[in-house]
C-alpha positions in Angstrom: 0.0 0.1 -0.1 1.5 3.5 -0.8 1.4 6.7 0.8 -1.3 8.3 -1.2 -3.6 7.8 1.5 -6.3 10.4 0.8 -6.5 9.6 -2.9 -10.0 8.8 -4.0 -10.9 5.3 -5.4 -11.5 5.3 -9.2 -15.3 5.2 -8.9 -18.0 5.3 -6.1 -18.3 1.8 -4.9 -21.5 0.3 -3.4 -20.9 -1.5 -0.1 -23.4 -4.3 -0.8 -25.0 -6.8 1.6 -28.3 -7.7 3.2 -26.8 -8.1 6.7 -24.1 -6.2 8.7 -21.7 -9.1 8.4 -22.0 -9.1 4.7 -21.5 -5.4 4.4 -18.4 -5.7 6.7 -17.1 -8.5 4.1 -18.0 -6.1 1.3 -15.7 -3.3 2.8 -12.9 -5.7 3.6 -12.9 -6.9 -0.1 -12.9 -3.2 -1.4 -10.0 -2.4 1.2 -8.0 -5.6 0.1 -8.0 -4.6 -3.5 -6.6 -1.2 -3.0 -2.8 -0.5 -3.3 -2.6 2.6 -0.8 -3.3 3.3 2.8 -6.7 4.8 3.4 -8.5 7.1 5.9 -11.9 7.1 7.1 -12.5 10.3 4.8 -11.2 8.5 1.8 -13.7 5.7 2.3 -16.5 8.2 2.8 -15.5 9.9 -0.5 -15.3 6.5 -2.4 -18.3 4.6 -1.0 -22.1 5.1 -0.7 -22.0 4.7 3.3 -22.5 7.6 5.7 -19.2 8.6 7.8 -20.9 7.4 11.2 -21.4 3.8 9.6 -18.0 3.6 8.2 -16.4 4.7 11.4 -18.4 1.9 13.3 -17.4 -0.8 10.7 -13.6 0.2 10.8 -13.7 0.0 14.5 -15.2 -3.5 14.5 -12.5 -4.6 11.8 -9.8 -3.0 13.7 -10.8 -4.8 17.0 -11.0 -8.0 15.4 -7.5 -7.8 13.9 -8.6 -7.6 10.4 -7.3 -4.0 10.2 -4.6 -2.0 12.0 -4.1 1.6 12.6 -1.2 3.4 11.3 1.1 5.2 13.7 -0.4 8.5 12.7 -3.8 7.2 14.3 -5.7 8.5 11.1 -4.9 5.8 8.4 -5.4 2.1 8.3 -3.7 -0.9 6.8 -4.1 -4.6 6.6 -4.3 -6.3 10.0 -2.3 -9.3 11.0 -5.3 -11.6 11.1 -6.5 -10.8 7.7 -2.9 -11.2 6.3 -2.8 -14.7 8.1 -6.1 -15.6 6.6 -4.7 -14.7 3.0 -1.8 -16.6 3.6 -3.6 -19.7 4.8 -6.0 -19.5 1.8 -2.9 -19.4 -0.5 -1.4 -22.5 1.1 -4.5 -24.6 1.7 -7.0 -23.6 -1.0 -8.4 -26.0 -3.9 -5.5 -25.1 -6.2 -2.9 -26.9 -4.2 -3.3 -30.2 -5.9 -2.8 -28.7 -9.3 0.0 -26.4 -8.1 1.8 -29.2 -6.3 1.9 -31.5 -9.6 3.5 -28.7 -11.6 6.0 -28.2 -8.8 6.7 -31.9 -8.5 7.3 -32.2 -12.1 9.8 -29.4 -12.0 11.5 -30.8 -9.3 11.8 -34.2 -10.8 13.1 -32.5 -14.1 15.9 -30.4 -12.1 16.4 -32.8 -9.4 16.6 -30.0 -6.8 14.2 -28.5 -4.2 11.7 -26.2 -5.8 9.5 -23.6 -4.1 6.3 -21.6 -4.8 6.3 -18.4 -2.8 4.5 -15.2 -2.3 5.3 -11.8 -0.8 4.0 -11.1 2.6 5.0 -7.7 4.0 8.7 -7.7 4.3 8.9 -11.5 4.0 8.6 -14.2 1.6 6.0 -17.0 2.3 6.5 -20.5 1.1 3.3 -21.7 -0.3 4.4 -25.0 -1.6 7.6 -26.9 -1.8 9.1 -30.0 -3.3 12.3 -31.5 -1.6 15.2 -33.0 -3.4 16.2 -36.7 -2.9 19.8 -35.4 -2.7 21.4 -36.4 0.7 22.6 -32.6 1.0 19.9 -30.1 0.9 18.2 -27.1 2.8 14.9 -27.9 4.4 12.2 -25.5 4.6 8.6 -26.5 4.9 5.4 -24.6 3.4 4.5 -21.8 5.8 8.1 -21.0 6.3 9.3 -17.4 5.9 12.5 -15.9 4.5 13.7 -12.2 4.2 12.6 -10.4 1.1 15.7 -8.7 0.6 18.2 -11.5 0.2 16.0 -14.2 -1.3 15.6 -14.8 -5.1 11.9 -15.0 -4.9 11.7 -11.9 -2.9 13.9 -9.9 -5.3 11.9 -10.9 -8.4 8.7 -10.0 -6.6 9.9 -6.6 -5.6 11.3 -6.0 -9.0 7.6 -5.2 -10.1 7.4 -2.3 -7.8 8.8 1.2 -8.6 11.7 2.6 -6.4 9.3 4.9 -4.8 6.8 2.1 -3.9 9.8 0.0 -2.5 10.9 2.9 -0.4 7.4 3.1 1.2 7.2 -0.8 1.6 10.8 -1.3 2.9 12.1 2.3 4.0 11.9 1.3 7.6 13.1 -2.2 7.5 16.2 -3.3 8.8 18.2 -5.2 6.0 19.9 -7.8 8.3 23.3 -9.0 7.0 22.9 -12.9 6.9 26.0 -13.5 4.9 28.9 -11.5 3.6 27.0 -11.4 0.4 23.7 -10.0 1.7 22.7 -6.6 0.3 22.0 -4.3 3.3 21.0 -0.9 1.8 18.1 0.1 0.0 19.8 1.9 -2.9 22.0 -1.1 -3.6 18.8 -3.4 -3.4 17.2 -1.1 -6.1 20.0 -1.3 -8.3 20.0 -5.1 -8.0 16.0 -5.0 -8.6 16.4 -3.0 -11.8 18.9 -5.7 -13.2 16.2 -8.3 -12.0 13.5 -6.6 -13.7 15.4 -6.4 -17.0 16.7 -9.9 -17.1 13.4 -11.4 -15.9 15.0 -13.7 -13.1 16.6 -13.4 -9.8 19.6 -15.0 -8.0 20.3 -15.6 -4.3 24.0 -16.3 -4.2 24.7 -17.2 -0.7 23.0 -14.1 0.4 20.7 -15.6 3.0 22.4 -18.9 3.9 26.1 -19.8 3.2 26.5 -22.3 0.7 23.0 -21.8 -1.0 22.2 -20.8 -4.4 18.7 -20.1 -5.6 17.1 -18.7 -9.0 13.6 -17.5 -9.0 11.1 -16.3 -11.8 7.8 -14.7 -11.6 4.6 -16.5 -12.1 3.0 -14.1 -14.6 -0.5 -13.0 -14.9 -2.3 -13.2 -18.2 -3.4 -9.7 -18.1 0.0 -8.4 -17.3 -0.8 -7.1 -14.0 1.5 -7.5 -10.8 2.0 -11.0 -9.8 2.4 -12.2 -6.3 3.7 -15.7 -7.0 7.2 -16.7 -7.9 8.8 -20.2 -8.6 12.2 -21.1 -7.8 14.8 -23.8 -7.5 17.6 -23.8 -5.0 20.7 -26.2 -4.1 24.0 -26.1 -2.2 26.6 -24.3 -4.4 28.6 -27.6 -5.0 25.6 -28.5 -7.3 24.4 -25.3 -8.6 26.6 -22.4 -10.0 25.4 -19.3 -12.1 25.5 -21.2 -15.2 23.6 -24.2 -14.0 20.9 -21.9 -12.7 20.7 -20.1 -16.1 20.4 -23.7 -17.7 17.6 -24.2 -15.4 15.7 -21.1 -16.4 13.7 -22.8 -19.4 12.2 -25.3 -16.8 11.3 -22.7 -14.5 9.6 -20.5 -17.0 7.5 -23.6 -18.4 6.5 -24.2 -14.8 5.7 -20.6 -14.0 3.5 -20.6 -17.4 1.6 -23.8 -16.2 1.1 -22.1 -12.8 -0.2 -19.0 -14.5 -2.9 -21.2 -16.4 -4.0 -22.8 -13.1 -4.4 -19.2 -11.5 -6.3 -17.9 -14.6 -8.7 -21.1 -14.7 -9.4 -20.7 -11.0 -10.0 -17.0 -11.5 -12.4 -17.6 -14.4 -14.3 -20.4 -12.5 -13.1 -23.0 -15.1 -11.6 -25.5 -12.5 
């Protein structure tokens, strides 16, 4: 969410529902679809509900943990409970089987660990994962989190945002140095992300864990809009070098395209 907090929504939106619960859900749906912080007044300007009603609804959502108040006390953002619910849906929804089959086929082709990840705040969340049969491997289960600034998936997901958006997202984040290769400054990360955006893939060359190399690509959206899924493979540096990672790109890109089709079919209600 960006800092254009009082920018009006594109059009007046009706908060529909025959019951108070349905209207709360409708308001949450509107809020979750936006890419900016919002205030009570911005919602008044963009919806068909009176200010006292919206104020009461926001209080209820804040009390339940679905929304949270910004430090200025005036603006709101997504709350921890709503974020956890969205993450649980990503991990456990009915697309899991179709996604898992694609990831398993990728793992069998490459012979290494493969991950499906999503951006969650300043972290990358593992939605699904296939483990290699190799005796030497790094184990992370679905639901695990890794830092966004030093993971291949995090970098490829962040590359879609403009530098100003990344500053709003990460400006107050602490870029912990996990290894000597970790990028620890936002300007240096922005330079790296410009390269990632141009080349269409990202490396993690021992930036999070010593001895681990990872390459990731975006799972694109058919309409070209911003994606929140990435697919990656990782291995110890004794088995994966930059050249081997580049050789794995065609397989990763095929898997990403197949995953895009799964997401698209579900969005259109075809699966």
